[in-house]
C-alpha positions in Angstrom: -20.9 5.0 -14.3 -20.1 6.1 -10.8 -22.1 8.2 -8.7 -20.7 11.6 -7.6 -20.6 13.5 -4.3 -24.1 15.3 -5.1 -25.5 11.9 -6.2 -25.0 13.1 -10.2 -23.7 10.3 -12.2 -20.4 10.9 -14.3 -19.0 8.8 -16.9 -15.7 7.0 -16.1 -12.7 9.7 -16.3 -10.8 7.6 -19.3 -13.9 5.8 -21.4 -13.0 2.8 -23.5 -13.5 3.5 -27.3 -14.6 0.2 -29.0 -11.5 -2.0 -30.5 -8.5 0.2 -28.3 -6.8 -1.1 -25.6 -7.2 0.4 -21.9 -3.3 1.6 -22.3 -4.1 3.6 -25.6 -6.7 5.3 -23.9 -4.7 6.9 -21.1 -3.4 10.2 -20.9 -0.2 10.5 -22.7 2.0 11.1 -19.3 0.4 7.9 -17.6 1.2 6.0 -21.1 4.6 6.5 -21.0 5.3 5.1 -17.5 4.9 2.0 -18.5 7.5 2.1 -20.4 10.0 3.9 -18.3 10.9 1.7 -16.2 13.0 -1.3 -16.7 13.1 -4.5 -14.8 16.6 -3.8 -13.9 14.8 -0.8 -12.2 12.0 -2.2 -10.5 14.2 -5.2 -9.3 16.5 -2.5 -7.5 13.5 -0.2 -6.3 12.3 -3.2 -4.4 15.8 -4.4 -3.1 16.2 -0.5 -1.7 12.5 -0.2 -0.4 13.1 -3.8 1.6 16.6 -2.6 3.1 14.4 0.8 4.1 11.8 -1.3 5.6 14.3 -3.9 7.6 15.8 -0.7 9.2 12.4 0.5 9.7 11.6 -2.3 12.0 14.8 -2.4 14.1 14.8 0.8 15.1 14.6 1.7 18.7 11.1 2.9 19.9 10.2 5.2 22.5 10.3 4.2 26.2 6.8 6.1 26.8 3.2 6.0 25.0 0.1 7.0 26.4 -2.0 4.7 24.3 -1.4 1.5 22.0 -4.2 0.6 19.3 -3.9 -2.4 17.2 -6.6 -2.5 14.1 -6.5 -4.9 11.4 -8.0 -4.9 7.8 -7.8 -7.3 4.8 -6.0 -6.2 1.9 -5.4 -7.9 -1.7 -1.5 -9.0 -2.0 0.5 -10.6 -5.0 2.8 -13.4 -3.9 2.6 -15.6 -7.2 -1.3 -15.6 -7.0 -3.4 -12.9 -5.7 -4.8 -13.3 -2.5 -6.8 -11.6 0.4 -4.6 -11.4 3.5 -4.6 -10.0 6.9 -2.6 -6.9 8.0 -2.1 -5.8 11.5 -0.9 -2.6 12.4 0.0 -1.3 15.9 -0.3 2.9 16.2 1.2 4.4 19.6 0.7 7.8 20.9 3.3 10.0 22.1 3.0 11.8 25.4 3.2 15.1 23.2 0.2 13.7 21.3 2.0 12.5 18.2 1.2 9.3 16.4 3.9 7.0 15.4 3.6 3.3 13.5 4.8 1.0 16.1 4.8 -1.8 13.6 2.8 -3.6 11.0 2.2 -7.7 10.1 0.9 -8.9 7.1 -1.0 -12.3 7.4 0.3 -13.2 10.7 -2.2 -15.9 12.0 -0.9 -18.7 14.7 2.7 -19.8 14.2 3.5 -16.7 12.3 6.1 -14.0 13.5 4.6 -10.8 14.4 7.4 -8.1 13.3 
């Protein structure tokens, strides 16, 4: 049971029934998402996303930022096995007050290049 905002306990939104698999208890639209994407479409999605990330990293940055913040956190990543990697994000504040993510680096330790 999870505690709600008011402190009251509520059950899991999709309680499992005895003898049934988890995906059988999901609402119909969520259950059908598993069968919708083929391995080829997932591979294509990964390829397109990698191209967009590469173009984003190679973009030109603004000449002026009032402040630059760098922060890090740990996230679980899966590269063959699940591991806890550090993720660093650089955020810049432009003169007009807008924020812009300047770059990020996943598990960039000593000897690794930050991008």
